[in-house]
PDB file as gemmi writes it, atoms N, CA and C in Angstrom:
CRYST1    1.000    1.000    1.000  90.00  90.00  90.00 P 1                      
ATOM      1  N   MET A   1       0.800  -1.142   0.023  1.00  0.00           N  
ATOM      2  CA  MET A   1       0.003   0.001  -0.015  1.00  0.00           C  
ATOM      3  C   MET A   1       0.861   1.242  -0.017  1.00  0.00           C  
ATOM      4  N   ILE A   2       0.563   2.170  -0.854  1.00  0.00           N  
ATOM      5  CA  ILE A   2       1.314   3.446  -0.945  1.00  0.00           C  
ATOM      6  C   ILE A   2       0.565   4.476  -0.158  1.00  0.00           C  
ATOM      7  N   ARG A   3       1.294   5.141   0.737  1.00  0.00           N  
ATOM      8  CA  ARG A   3       0.769   6.253   1.539  1.00  0.00           C  
ATOM      9  C   ARG A   3       0.973   7.552   0.792  1.00  0.00           C  
ATOM     10  N   ARG A   4      -0.075   8.258   0.549  1.00  0.00           N  
ATOM     11  CA  ARG A   4       0.085   9.536  -0.129  1.00  0.00           C  
ATOM     12  C   ARG A   4      -0.100  10.678   0.920  1.00  0.00           C  
ATOM     13  N   LEU A   5       0.883  11.598   0.890  1.00  0.00           N  
ATOM     14  CA  LEU A   5       0.807  12.655   1.843  1.00  0.00           C  
ATOM     15  C   LEU A   5      -0.039  13.812   1.246  1.00  0.00           C  
ATOM     16  N   SER A   6      -0.829  14.460   2.137  1.00  0.00           N  
ATOM     17  CA  SER A   6      -1.684  15.557   1.700  1.00  0.00           C  
ATOM     18  C   SER A   6      -0.829  16.795   1.469  1.00  0.00           C  
ATOM     19  N   HIS A   7       0.364  16.855   2.035  1.00  0.00           N  
ATOM     20  CA  HIS A   7       1.182  18.042   1.829  1.00  0.00           C  
ATOM     21  C   HIS A   7       2.571  17.578   1.448  1.00  0.00           C  
ATOM     22  N   ARG A   8       3.171  18.326   0.574  1.00  0.00           N  
ATOM     23  CA  ARG A   8       4.572  17.935   0.121  1.00  0.00           C  
ATOM     24  C   ARG A   8       5.618  18.366   1.043  1.00  0.00           C  
ATOM     25  N   SER A   9       5.264  19.367   1.858  1.00  0.00           N  
ATOM     26  CA  SER A   9       6.320  19.966   2.770  1.00  0.00           C  
ATOM     27  C   SER A   9       5.702  20.498   4.051  1.00  0.00           C  
ATOM     28  N   GLU A  10       6.561  20.742   5.033  1.00  0.00           N  
ATOM     29  CA  GLU A  10       6.061  21.349   6.282  1.00  0.00           C  
ATOM     30  C   GLU A  10       5.559  22.795   5.931  1.00  0.00           C  
ATOM     31  N   GLY A  11       6.194  23.448   5.081  1.00  0.00           N  
ATOM     32  CA  GLY A  11       5.764  24.812   4.688  1.00  0.00           C  
ATOM     33  C   GLY A  11       4.310  24.812   4.118  1.00  0.00           C  
ATOM     34  N   GLY A  12       3.990  23.752   3.325  1.00  0.00           N  
ATOM     35  CA  GLY A  12       2.674  23.596   2.803  1.00  0.00           C  
ATOM     36  C   GLY A  12       1.621  23.362   3.887  1.00  0.00           C  
ATOM     37  N   LYS A  13       2.006  22.584   4.855  1.00  0.00           N  
ATOM     38  CA  LYS A  13       1.059  22.354   5.994  1.00  0.00           C  
ATOM     39  C   LYS A  13       0.841  23.686   6.787  1.00  0.00           C  
ATOM     40  N   ILE A  14       1.850  24.405   7.010  1.00  0.00           N  
ATOM     41  CA  ILE A  14       1.741  25.658   7.742  1.00  0.00           C  
ATOM     42  C   ILE A  14       0.848  26.675   6.946  1.00  0.00           C  
ATOM     43  N   ARG A  15       1.206  26.792   5.626  1.00  0.00           N  
ATOM     44  CA  ARG A  15       0.442  27.722   4.808  1.00  0.00           C  
ATOM     45  C   ARG A  15      -1.050  27.311   4.771  1.00  0.00           C  
ATOM     46  N   ASP A  16      -1.386  26.051   4.643  1.00  0.00           N  
ATOM     47  CA  ASP A  16      -2.715  25.588   4.625  1.00  0.00           C  
ATOM     48  C   ASP A  16      -3.461  25.875   5.919  1.00  0.00           C  
ATOM     49  N   LEU A  17      -2.758  25.616   7.065  1.00  0.00           N  
ATOM     50  CA  LEU A  17      -3.304  25.908   8.423  1.00  0.00           C  
ATOM     51  C   LEU A  17      -3.584  27.401   8.594  1.00  0.00           C  
ATOM     52  N   ALA A  18      -2.669  28.194   8.108  1.00  0.00           N  
ATOM     53  CA  ALA A  18      -2.841  29.665   8.274  1.00  0.00           C  
ATOM     54  C   ALA A  18      -3.952  30.242   7.398  1.00  0.00           C  
ATOM     55  N   ARG A  19      -4.264  29.537   6.354  1.00  0.00           N  
ATOM     56  CA  ARG A  19      -5.327  29.941   5.501  1.00  0.00           C  
ATOM     57  C   ARG A  19      -6.724  29.462   5.999  1.00  0.00           C  
ATOM     58  N   GLY A  20      -6.715  28.554   6.962  1.00  0.00           N  
ATOM     59  CA  GLY A  20      -7.957  27.994   7.452  1.00  0.00           C  
ATOM     60  C   GLY A  20      -8.798  28.991   8.240  1.00  0.00           C  
ATOM     61  N   LYS A  21     -10.105  28.714   8.269  1.00  0.00           N  
ATOM     62  CA  LYS A  21     -11.043  29.634   8.913  1.00  0.00           C  
ATOM     63  C   LYS A  21     -10.878  29.616  10.444  1.00  0.00           C  
ATOM     64  N   TRP A  22     -10.478  28.510  11.009  1.00  0.00           N  
ATOM     65  CA  TRP A  22     -10.487  28.377  12.405  1.00  0.00           C  
ATOM     66  C   TRP A  22      -9.145  28.466  13.054  1.00  0.00           C  
ATOM     67  N   VAL A  23      -8.098  28.960  12.371  1.00  0.00           N  
ATOM     68  CA  VAL A  23      -6.761  29.005  12.917  1.00  0.00           C  
ATOM     69  C   VAL A  23      -6.619  30.112  14.040  1.00  0.00           C  
ATOM     70  N   ALA A  24      -5.909  29.730  15.106  1.00  0.00           N  
ATOM     71  CA  ALA A  24      -5.617  30.772  16.097  1.00  0.00           C  
ATOM     72  C   ALA A  24      -4.131  31.060  16.057  1.00  0.00           C  
ATOM     73  N   VAL A  25      -3.824  32.363  15.911  1.00  0.00           N  
ATOM     74  CA  VAL A  25      -2.438  32.771  15.866  1.00  0.00           C  
ATOM     75  C   VAL A  25      -2.169  33.514  17.199  1.00  0.00           C  
ATOM     76  N   LEU A  26      -1.307  32.884  17.990  1.00  0.00           N  
ATOM     77  CA  LEU A  26      -0.974  33.506  19.291  1.00  0.00           C  
ATOM     78  C   LEU A  26       0.405  34.109  19.259  1.00  0.00           C  
ATOM     79  N   LEU A  27       0.536  35.285  19.868  1.00  0.00           N  
ATOM     80  CA  LEU A  27       1.768  36.011  19.820  1.00  0.00           C  
ATOM     81  C   LEU A  27       2.289  36.157  21.277  1.00  0.00           C  
ATOM     82  N   THR A  28       3.586  35.947  21.473  1.00  0.00           N  
ATOM     83  CA  THR A  28       4.132  36.266  22.830  1.00  0.00           C  
ATOM     84  C   THR A  28       4.131  37.727  23.065  1.00  0.00           C  
ATOM     85  N   SER A  29       4.294  38.205  24.254  1.00  0.00           N  
ATOM     86  CA  SER A  29       4.211  39.626  24.562  1.00  0.00           C  
ATOM     87  C   SER A  29       5.468  40.263  23.893  1.00  0.00           C  
ATOM     88  N   GLU A  30       6.559  39.675  23.768  1.00  0.00           N  
ATOM     89  CA  GLU A  30       7.763  40.196  23.111  1.00  0.00           C  
ATOM     90  C   GLU A  30       7.483  40.425  21.568  1.00  0.00           C  
ATOM     91  N   VAL A  31       6.800  39.528  20.975  1.00  0.00           N  
ATOM     92  CA  VAL A  31       6.426  39.629  19.586  1.00  0.00           C  
ATOM     93  C   VAL A  31       5.478  40.788  19.395  1.00  0.00           C  
ATOM     94  N   GLU A  32       4.421  40.831  20.263  1.00  0.00           N  
ATOM     95  CA  GLU A  32       3.466  41.980  20.197  1.00  0.00           C  
ATOM     96  C   GLU A  32       4.159  43.277  20.290  1.00  0.00           C  
ATOM     97  N   ASP A  33       5.088  43.439  21.237  1.00  0.00           N  
ATOM     98  CA  ASP A  33       5.855  44.670  21.473  1.00  0.00           C  
ATOM     99  C   ASP A  33       6.653  45.022  20.221  1.00  0.00           C  
ATOM    100  N   ALA A  34       7.341  44.025  19.665  1.00  0.00           N  
ATOM    101  CA  ALA A  34       8.194  44.255  18.414  1.00  0.00           C  
ATOM    102  C   ALA A  34       7.339  44.696  17.268  1.00  0.00           C  
ATOM    103  N   LEU A  35       6.116  44.078  17.096  1.00  0.00           N  
ATOM    104  CA  LEU A  35       5.202  44.516  15.988  1.00  0.00           C  
ATOM    105  C   LEU A  35       4.738  45.950  16.150  1.00  0.00           C  
ATOM    106  N   VAL A  36       4.416  46.307  17.432  1.00  0.00           N  
ATOM    107  CA  VAL A  36       3.897  47.669  17.633  1.00  0.00           C  
ATOM    108  C   VAL A  36       4.991  48.682  17.457  1.00  0.00           C  
ATOM    109  N   SER A  37       6.198  48.325  17.915  1.00  0.00           N  
ATOM    110  CA  SER A  37       7.273  49.313  17.694  1.00  0.00           C  
ATOM    111  C   SER A  37       7.692  49.543  16.249  1.00  0.00           C  
ATOM    112  N   LYS A  38       7.389  48.542  15.395  1.00  0.00           N  
ATOM    113  CA  LYS A  38       7.721  48.678  13.965  1.00  0.00           C  
ATOM    114  C   LYS A  38       6.506  49.037  13.068  1.00  0.00           C  
ATOM    115  N   GLY A  39       5.397  49.282  13.727  1.00  0.00           N  
ATOM    116  CA  GLY A  39       4.201  49.652  12.995  1.00  0.00           C  
ATOM    117  C   GLY A  39       3.548  48.494  12.239  1.00  0.00           C  
ATOM    118  N   ALA A  40       3.698  47.317  12.668  1.00  0.00           N  
ATOM    119  CA  ALA A  40       3.071  46.169  12.030  1.00  0.00           C  
ATOM    120  C   ALA A  40       1.893  45.622  12.838  1.00  0.00           C  
ATOM    121  N   LEU A  41       1.083  44.814  12.206  1.00  0.00           N  
ATOM    122  CA  LEU A  41      -0.159  44.353  12.782  1.00  0.00           C  
ATOM    123  C   LEU A  41      -0.182  42.842  12.832  1.00  0.00           C  
ATOM    124  N   ARG A  42      -1.122  42.290  13.569  1.00  0.00           N  
ATOM    125  CA  ARG A  42      -1.295  40.831  13.640  1.00  0.00           C  
ATOM    126  C   ARG A  42      -1.699  40.325  12.296  1.00  0.00           C  
ATOM    127  N   SER A  43      -2.392  41.079  11.466  1.00  0.00           N  
ATOM    128  CA  SER A  43      -2.721  40.691  10.074  1.00  0.00           C  
ATOM    129  C   SER A  43      -1.513  40.519   9.243  1.00  0.00           C  
ATOM    130  N   ASP A  44      -0.499  41.259   9.500  1.00  0.00           N  
ATOM    131  CA  ASP A  44       0.788  41.162   8.739  1.00  0.00           C  
ATOM    132  C   ASP A  44       1.442  39.794   9.041  1.00  0.00           C  
ATOM    133  N   VAL A  45       1.323  39.374  10.281  1.00  0.00           N  
ATOM    134  CA  VAL A  45       1.947  38.017  10.643  1.00  0.00           C  
ATOM    135  C   VAL A  45       1.126  36.934   9.948  1.00  0.00           C  
ATOM    136  N   LEU A  46      -0.225  37.080   9.945  1.00  0.00           N  
ATOM    137  CA  LEU A  46      -1.010  36.118   9.234  1.00  0.00           C  
ATOM    138  C   LEU A  46      -0.724  36.066   7.721  1.00  0.00           C  
ATOM    139  N   THR A  47      -0.558  37.176   7.161  1.00  0.00           N  
ATOM    140  CA  THR A  47      -0.113  37.325   5.713  1.00  0.00           C  
ATOM    141  C   THR A  47       1.147  36.566   5.472  1.00  0.00           C  
ATOM    142  N   VAL A  48       2.108  36.761   6.364  1.00  0.00           N  
ATOM    143  CA  VAL A  48       3.426  36.077   6.166  1.00  0.00           C  
ATOM    144  C   VAL A  48       3.248  34.607   6.313  1.00  0.00           C  
ATOM    145  N   LEU A  49       2.480  34.141   7.324  1.00  0.00           N  
ATOM    146  CA  LEU A  49       2.257  32.710   7.521  1.00  0.00           C  
ATOM    147  C   LEU A  49       1.564  32.065   6.307  1.00  0.00           C  
ATOM    148  N   ARG A  50       0.619  32.797   5.694  1.00  0.00           N  
ATOM    149  CA  ARG A  50      -0.061  32.215   4.567  1.00  0.00           C  
ATOM    150  C   ARG A  50       0.777  32.111   3.290  1.00  0.00           C  
ATOM    151  N   ASN A  51       1.925  32.795   3.252  1.00  0.00           N  
ATOM    152  CA  ASN A  51       2.796  32.869   2.064  1.00  0.00           C  
ATOM    153  C   ASN A  51       4.213  32.555   2.380  1.00  0.00           C  
ATOM    154  N   SER A  52       4.477  31.907   3.482  1.00  0.00           N  
ATOM    155  CA  SER A  52       5.872  31.703   3.993  1.00  0.00           C  
ATOM    156  C   SER A  52       6.556  30.486   3.429  1.00  0.00           C  
ATOM    157  N   SER A  53       7.853  30.506   3.599  1.00  0.00           N  
ATOM    158  CA  SER A  53       8.726  29.334   3.389  1.00  0.00           C  
ATOM    159  C   SER A  53       9.374  28.988   4.642  1.00  0.00           C  
ATOM    160  N   VAL A  54       9.486  27.741   4.908  1.00  0.00           N  
ATOM    161  CA  VAL A  54      10.225  27.170   6.085  1.00  0.00           C  
ATOM    162  C   VAL A  54      11.695  27.275   5.745  1.00  0.00           C  
ATOM    163  N   ILE A  55      12.451  27.967   6.576  1.00  0.00           N  
ATOM    164  CA  ILE A  55      13.905  28.078   6.265  1.00  0.00           C  
ATOM    165  C   ILE A  55      14.696  27.365   7.343  1.00  0.00           C  
ATOM    166  N   GLY A  56      14.077  26.845   8.343  1.00  0.00           N  
ATOM    167  CA  GLY A  56      14.747  26.100   9.373  1.00  0.00           C  
ATOM    168  C   GLY A  56      13.849  25.381  10.321  1.00  0.00           C  
ATOM    169  N   SER A  57      14.317  24.306  10.929  1.00  0.00           N  
ATOM    170  CA  SER A  57      13.606  23.506  11.918  1.00  0.00           C  
ATOM    171  C   SER A  57      14.438  23.091  12.980  1.00  0.00           C  
ATOM    172  N   GLU A  58      13.988  23.162  14.231  1.00  0.00           N  
ATOM    173  CA  GLU A  58      14.842  22.773  15.345  1.00  0.00           C  
ATOM    174  C   GLU A  58      13.856  22.051  16.364  1.00  0.00           C  
ATOM    175  N   LEU A  59      14.305  20.891  16.844  1.00  0.00           N  
ATOM    176  CA  LEU A  59      13.545  20.141  17.899  1.00  0.00           C  
ATOM    177  C   LEU A  59      14.091  20.554  19.221  1.00  0.00           C  
ATOM    178  N   ARG A  60      13.130  21.117  20.045  1.00  0.00           N  
ATOM    179  CA  ARG A  60      13.465  21.567  21.448  1.00  0.00           C  
ATOM    180  C   ARG A  60      12.564  20.741  22.338  1.00  0.00           C  
ATOM    181  N   GLY A  61      13.213  19.733  23.047  1.00  0.00           N  
ATOM    182  CA  GLY A  61      12.438  18.889  23.872  1.00  0.00           C  
ATOM    183  C   GLY A  61      11.484  18.061  22.969  1.00  0.00           C  
ATOM    184  N   GLN A  62      10.143  18.217  23.269  1.00  0.00           N  
ATOM    185  CA  GLN A  62       9.130  17.484  22.469  1.00  0.00           C  
ATOM    186  C   GLN A  62       8.511  18.412  21.355  1.00  0.00           C  
ATOM    187  N   GLN A  63       9.075  19.573  21.201  1.00  0.00           N  
ATOM    188  CA  GLN A  63       8.429  20.608  20.386  1.00  0.00           C  
ATOM    189  C   GLN A  63       9.305  21.017  19.201  1.00  0.00           C  
ATOM    190  N   TRP A  64       8.755  21.056  18.043  1.00  0.00           N  
ATOM    191  CA  TRP A  64       9.464  21.622  16.806  1.00  0.00           C  
ATOM    192  C   TRP A  64       9.258  23.036  16.799  1.00  0.00           C  
ATOM    193  N   ARG A  65      10.388  23.722  16.537  1.00  0.00           N  
ATOM    194  CA  ARG A  65      10.380  25.177  16.232  1.00  0.00           C  
ATOM    195  C   ARG A  65      10.659  25.322  14.786  1.00  0.00           C  
ATOM    196  N   ARG A  66       9.853  25.995  14.088  1.00  0.00           N  
ATOM    197  CA  ARG A  66      10.033  26.308  12.690  1.00  0.00           C  
ATOM    198  C   ARG A  66      10.369  27.806  12.456  1.00  0.00           C  
ATOM    199  N   THR A  67      11.401  28.032  11.637  1.00  0.00           N  
ATOM    200  CA  THR A  67      11.636  29.423  11.295  1.00  0.00           C  
ATOM    201  C   THR A  67      11.114  29.569   9.878  1.00  0.00           C  
ATOM    202  N   VAL A  68      10.183  30.566   9.754  1.00  0.00           N  
ATOM    203  CA  VAL A  68       9.548  30.810   8.491  1.00  0.00           C  
ATOM    204  C   VAL A  68       9.848  32.263   8.061  1.00  0.00           C  
ATOM    205  N   ARG A  69       9.849  32.471   6.782  1.00  0.00           N  
ATOM    206  CA  ARG A  69      10.151  33.788   6.224  1.00  0.00           C  
ATOM    207  C   ARG A  69       9.191  34.093   5.098  1.00  0.00           C  
ATOM    208  N   GLY A  70       8.757  35.309   5.048  1.00  0.00           N  
ATOM    209  CA  GLY A  70       7.769  35.807   4.027  1.00  0.00           C  
ATOM    210  C   GLY A  70       7.665  37.306   4.044  1.00  0.00           C  
ATOM    211  N   CYS A  71       6.771  37.846   3.201  1.00  0.00           N  
ATOM    212  CA  CYS A  71       6.586  39.282   3.141  1.00  0.00           C  
ATOM    213  C   CYS A  71       5.124  39.636   3.512  1.00  0.00           C  
ATOM    214  N   ASP A  72       4.927  40.698   4.183  1.00  0.00           N  
ATOM    215  CA  ASP A  72       3.628  41.191   4.418  1.00  0.00           C  
ATOM    216  C   ASP A  72       3.073  42.006   3.318  1.00  0.00           C  
ATOM    217  N   ALA A  73       1.923  42.584   3.420  1.00  0.00           N  
ATOM    218  CA  ALA A  73       1.274  43.250   2.290  1.00  0.00           C  
ATOM    219  C   ALA A  73       2.021  44.518   1.885  1.00  0.00           C  
ATOM    220  N   ASP A  74       2.874  45.055   2.764  1.00  0.00           N  
ATOM    221  CA  ASP A  74       3.642  46.218   2.498  1.00  0.00           C  
ATOM    222  C   ASP A  74       5.052  45.966   1.943  1.00  0.00           C  
ATOM    223  N   GLY A  75       5.341  44.666   1.740  1.00  0.00           N  
ATOM    224  CA  GLY A  75       6.626  44.277   1.212  1.00  0.00           C  
ATOM    225  C   GLY A  75       7.673  44.145   2.262  1.00  0.00           C  
ATOM    226  N   ARG A  76       7.380  44.280   3.529  1.00  0.00           N  
ATOM    227  CA  ARG A  76       8.418  44.089   4.534  1.00  0.00           C  
ATOM    228  C   ARG A  76       8.673  42.554   4.786  1.00  0.00           C  
ATOM    229  N   ALA A  77       9.891  42.199   4.791  1.00  0.00           N  
ATOM    230  CA  ALA A  77      10.217  40.794   5.004  1.00  0.00           C  
ATOM    231  C   ALA A  77      10.222  40.560   6.542  1.00  0.00           C  
ATOM    232  N   LEU A  78       9.501  39.487   6.882  1.00  0.00           N  
ATOM    233  CA  LEU A  78       9.444  39.066   8.281  1.00  0.00           C  
ATOM    234  C   LEU A  78       9.937  37.658   8.395  1.00  0.00           C  
ATOM    235  N   THR A  79      10.661  37.422   9.443  1.00  0.00           N  
ATOM    236  CA  THR A  79      11.186  36.055   9.792  1.00  0.00           C  
ATOM    237  C   THR A  79      10.563  35.759  11.130  1.00  0.00           C  
ATOM    238  N   LEU A  80       9.819  34.638  11.212  1.00  0.00           N  
ATOM    239  CA  LEU A  80       9.162  34.280  12.436  1.00  0.00           C  
ATOM    240  C   LEU A  80       9.674  32.922  12.979  1.00  0.00           C  
ATOM    241  N   VAL A  81       9.736  32.705  14.243  1.00  0.00           N  
ATOM    242  CA  VAL A  81       9.992  31.445  14.863  1.00  0.00           C  
ATOM    243  C   VAL A  81       8.687  31.060  15.478  1.00  0.00           C  
ATOM    244  N   ILE A  82       8.190  29.891  15.030  1.00  0.00           N  
ATOM    245  CA  ILE A  82       6.810  29.469  15.482  1.00  0.00           C  
ATOM    246  C   ILE A  82       6.833  28.052  15.949  1.00  0.00           C  
ATOM    247  N   THR A  83       5.856  27.691  16.680  1.00  0.00           N  
ATOM    248  CA  THR A  83       5.463  26.277  16.955  1.00  0.00           C  
ATOM    249  C   THR A  83       4.070  26.050  16.468  1.00  0.00           C  
ATOM    250  N   VAL A  84       3.716  24.861  16.120  1.00  0.00           N  
ATOM    251  CA  VAL A  84       2.404  24.571  15.508  1.00  0.00           C  
ATOM    252  C   VAL A  84       1.756  23.391  16.181  1.00  0.00           C  
ATOM    253  N   ALA A  85       0.538  23.598  16.597  1.00  0.00           N  
ATOM    254  CA  ALA A  85      -0.264  22.500  17.167  1.00  0.00           C  
ATOM    255  C   ALA A  85      -1.370  22.298  16.157  1.00  0.00           C  
ATOM    256  N   TYR A  86      -1.108  21.334  15.255  1.00  0.00           N  
ATOM    257  CA  TYR A  86      -2.075  21.056  14.124  1.00  0.00           C  
ATOM    258  C   TYR A  86      -3.458  20.630  14.685  1.00  0.00           C  
ATOM    259  N   PRO A  87      -3.528  19.628  15.616  1.00  0.00           N  
ATOM    260  CA  PRO A  87      -4.874  19.218  15.995  1.00  0.00           C  
ATOM    261  C   PRO A  87      -5.720  20.440  16.648  1.00  0.00           C  
ATOM    262  N   GLN A  88      -5.055  21.340  17.302  1.00  0.00           N  
ATOM    263  CA  GLN A  88      -5.776  22.432  17.853  1.00  0.00           C  
ATOM    264  C   GLN A  88      -5.941  23.674  16.952  1.00  0.00           C  
ATOM    265  N   HIS A  89      -5.325  23.518  15.719  1.00  0.00           N  
ATOM    266  CA  HIS A  89      -5.360  24.631  14.741  1.00  0.00           C  
ATOM    267  C   HIS A  89      -4.831  25.913  15.313  1.00  0.00           C  
ATOM    268  N   ARG A  90      -3.586  25.774  15.901  1.00  0.00           N  
ATOM    269  CA  ARG A  90      -2.935  26.842  16.592  1.00  0.00           C  
ATOM    270  C   ARG A  90      -1.509  27.067  16.204  1.00  0.00           C  
ATOM    271  N   ILE A  91      -1.148  28.263  15.899  1.00  0.00           N  
ATOM    272  CA  ILE A  91       0.289  28.626  15.577  1.00  0.00           C  
ATOM    273  C   ILE A  91       0.680  29.647  16.650  1.00  0.00           C  
ATOM    274  N   VAL A  92       1.789  29.414  17.302  1.00  0.00           N  
ATOM    275  CA  VAL A  92       2.315  30.317  18.327  1.00  0.00           C  
ATOM    276  C   VAL A  92       3.541  30.959  17.738  1.00  0.00           C  
ATOM    277  N   VAL A  93       3.619  32.276  17.685  1.00  0.00           N  
ATOM    278  CA  VAL A  93       4.701  33.000  17.217  1.00  0.00           C  
ATOM    279  C   VAL A  93       5.611  33.382  18.442  1.00  0.00           C  
ATOM    280  N   LEU A  94       6.809  32.884  18.436  1.00  0.00           N  
ATOM    281  CA  LEU A  94       7.760  33.031  19.532  1.00  0.00           C  
ATOM    282  C   LEU A  94       8.747  34.217  19.369  1.00  0.00           C  
ATOM    283  N   GLU A  95       9.092  34.438  18.143  1.00  0.00           N  
ATOM    284  CA  GLU A  95      10.072  35.490  17.791  1.00  0.00           C  
ATOM    285  C   GLU A  95       9.684  36.051  16.477  1.00  0.00           C  
ATOM    286  N   VAL A  96      10.071  37.393  16.289  1.00  0.00           N  
ATOM    287  CA  VAL A  96       9.863  37.971  15.033  1.00  0.00           C  
ATOM    288  C   VAL A  96      11.064  38.933  14.712  1.00  0.00           C  
ATOM    289  N   ASP A  97      11.495  38.947  13.466  1.00  0.00           N  
ATOM    290  CA  ASP A  97      12.518  39.826  12.952  1.00  0.00           C  
ATOM    291  C   ASP A  97      11.940  40.512  11.702  1.00  0.00           C  
ATOM    292  N   MET A  98      11.971  41.776  11.611  1.00  0.00           N  
ATOM    293  CA  MET A  98      11.388  42.505  10.446  1.00  0.00           C  
ATOM    294  C   MET A  98      12.500  43.352   9.699  1.00  0.00           C  
ATOM    295  N   GLU A  99      12.416  43.401   8.463  1.00  0.00           N  
ATOM    296  CA  GLU A  99      13.252  44.333   7.640  1.00  0.00           C  
ATOM    297  C   GLU A  99      12.268  45.427   7.140  1.00  0.00           C  
ATOM    298  N   PRO A 100      12.808  46.547   6.843  1.00  0.00           N  
ATOM    299  CA  PRO A 100      12.031  47.637   6.330  1.00  0.00           C  
ATOM    300  C   PRO A 100      11.514  47.270   4.897  1.00  0.00           C  
ATOM    301  N   ALA A 101      10.404  47.920   4.551  1.00  0.00           N  
ATOM    302  CA  ALA A 101       9.865  47.642   3.210  1.00  0.00           C  
ATOM    303  C   ALA A 101      10.778  48.234   2.118  1.00  0.00           C  
ATOM    304  N   ASN A 102      10.737  47.606   0.959  1.00  0.00           N  
ATOM    305  CA  ASN A 102      11.536  48.112  -0.207  1.00  0.00           C  
ATOM    306  C   ASN A 102      10.792  49.386  -0.696  1.00  0.00           C  
ATOM    307  N   GLU A 103      11.612  50.392  -0.833  1.00  0.00           N  
ATOM    308  CA  GLU A 103      11.072  51.641  -1.374  1.00  0.00           C  
ATOM    309  C   GLU A 103      11.151  51.640  -2.859  1.00  0.00           C  
ATOM    310  N   PRO A 104      10.099  52.105  -3.599  1.00  0.00           N  
ATOM    311  CA  PRO A 104      10.212  52.133  -5.077  1.00  0.00           C  
ATOM    312  C   PRO A 104      11.098  53.247  -5.522  1.00  0.00           C  
TER     313      PRO A 104                                                      
END                                                                             
């Protein structure tokens, strides 16, 4: 019997979860503070998650931490460190790093 995966990559799983209607995106207080200080919103984080690429994975204890990178609607590059609880439809953003938007 051949097992077929519904996703080709971990990035695909994260993007699909972030596009779901019932996803909960939780931010640590440090991430919230960083977003506010740089003029970004929670919706920017969700945009990045919906269009991101996984650029790193690290197992810490029983939990995988994924480093994802993408751009928000303003063109700012965001790098996020996240954990994902698929059964609970939850993404926890642990760290954020932002670059300024590209000016035309």
